[in-house]
N, C-alpha and C positions, 0 to 999 in steps of 0.2 A: 844924136841925142845923148846926153851924158848920163841920164838916169835909167836907161833901158834895162841894163843888167840888174840893177837894184829893184826895179819894178817887177821883172820876171821872177826874181828870187822871192820877193815878198808875196806875189800871187801864188807861187808854188806852195809856200808855207800856209797861205790862207785856205787853200783847198778849192773845192768846186763851188762853194757858196760865193766866193769872190769878196771884194772889198769896194767900198765907195771911193770916188775920186778924192774926197776930202781926207779920208783915212790914209789913203795911199800917199797923198802929198804931204800930210802931217808926218808920216813915218820917214819919208824921204828927207824932209826938212830937219827932223831930229837927228837923222843919221849924218847929214853932211854939215850942219850948222856947228860953228866952233867959235870960241872966244876971239881968235885971231883972224878968222875968215867968216864974219857974220853974213847971213843970207837974208833976203827979204822973203817973208812968208808968201806974199802974193805972187812974187816972181816965180818961186818954186812951184806954187799951185798952177800957175798958167803953163809953165813949161811941162809939168807932169801931165796936165790935161791935154796939151797938144801932142805929147808923146803918146798917150793912150789912144787918142783918136787916130793918129797916123798908124800906130801898130795894129789896131783892130780893123782898119780898112784894107789892109794888104790881102792879096788873094790867098797866100799861105800863112794866115795870121796865127800868131802864137796866143793871141788873146781873144776872148769872146765877151759878149755882153750878156749879163743876167737880166738886167732891166736898165732903165735910164739912169746913167751915172754910176752903175755898178759893173765892174769888170771882173772877169775870172780867167783862169788859164784854160786854153783849149786843149783838152787831154787827147784829142785825136791827132794832133800835130806831131810829126816824127821828131822834130827838134825839141819839142817840149818833153817828149818821153826820154830823150837822151839827157836833157838838162836835169830832169828830175832824178834820174839814176845817179848823175854826177853829184847832185846836191845831197842825196841820201848817203852816198859813199862818204862825203865830207863829214856829214853829221855823225856817222858811225865811227870815223877815225877819231873824232874829238871825244866821243863817249868812251872809247877804248883806253884813252890815256887817263888813268885815274891816279890820284895822288896816293903815295904809299903811306901806310899808317905810321905814326910816330912811335918808334920802338925804343927811344932813348929813355934813360932812367930819370925819374922825377926827383928833383933835388929835395923837396919838402916832404916826402913820404917816408 
């Protein structure tokens, strides 16, 4: 499946409440759709739905179901814990790089 990584990262961001299949597929569509490579909304929805079903039925599943049509990340899975740490490290790295203040002289003052 080509959207597995995106789905996992999205569900990690969503937290324990999870997201509905519609919201997940809409986010994946918006992420991958472009002017030069247009995607069909229904095809993306079907592929995301199939991916979620397959991923949640595995024995060592990284996903769990909150209720019908709503998926969340399985926080007890060891791979999820590792992925969450990696994701948090990446977020911290991007926050640390802050733009420097403009110390140049203003021409009009």
